[in-house]
C-alpha positions in Angstrom: 20.3 13.8 23.5 19.3 12.8 20.0 16.0 10.9 19.9 15.6 8.1 17.4 13.7 8.8 14.2 12.3 5.3 13.8 11.9 2.1 15.8 15.0 0.0 16.4 15.5 -3.5 15.0 14.0 -5.2 18.1 11.0 -2.9 18.0 10.4 -3.5 14.3 10.6 -7.3 14.9 8.0 -7.0 17.7 5.7 -5.0 15.5 6.0 -7.6 12.7 5.2 -10.5 15.1 2.3 -8.7 16.7 0.8 -7.5 13.4 0.3 -11.1 12.3 -1.8 -11.9 15.4 -5.5 -11.4 16.2 -7.8 -11.8 19.2 -6.6 -13.5 22.3 -3.3 -14.5 20.6 -2.5 -10.9 20.0 -3.6 -10.0 23.6 -1.3 -12.7 25.1 1.7 -11.7 22.9 1.2 -8.0 23.5 1.0 -8.4 27.3 4.2 -10.6 27.2 5.9 -7.8 25.2 4.8 -5.1 27.7 6.0 -7.2 30.7 9.4 -7.5 29.1 9.6 -3.8 28.2 8.4 -2.6 31.6 10.9 -4.9 33.4 13.7 -3.4 31.3 12.4 0.1 31.9 12.2 -0.4 35.7 15.9 -1.6 35.6 17.0 1.4 33.5 15.1 3.9 35.7 16.6 2.4 38.9 20.1 2.5 37.4 19.7 6.1 36.3 18.1 7.2 39.6 21.1 5.9 41.6 24.0 6.2 39.2 23.0 8.9 36.8 25.6 11.6 35.9 23.1 14.3 34.9 21.2 15.6 38.0 18.2 16.6 36.0 17.9 13.2 34.3 18.6 11.5 37.6 15.8 13.5 39.3 13.4 12.6 36.5 14.2 9.0 36.8 13.8 9.1 40.6 10.4 10.8 40.3 9.2 8.6 37.5 10.4 5.2 38.7 7.4 4.6 41.0 5.0 5.2 38.1 6.8 2.8 35.7 7.1 0.2 38.5 3.4 0.5 39.3 2.6 -0.2 35.7 4.9 -3.2 35.7 3.3 -4.5 38.9 -0.1 -4.3 37.3 1.1 -6.2 34.2 2.5 -9.0 36.5 -1.1 -9.6 37.7 -2.3 -10.4 34.2 
């Protein structure tokens, strides 16, 4: 697996949007971004834990999914 050396286009756009904000506007936008990211992460971890082809990666996804999901659940309360 090759890890990216820099943020992708969507991540760069999010950084640009967030870097222009301050105070409560930043907080609100940041939490919205984190909710979206965590929702996508939960879906990816679920998929990998049930349909993954590599048993080591599948095991990692299965063990880590509850942690990622708990973070997402906390974000939904904000």
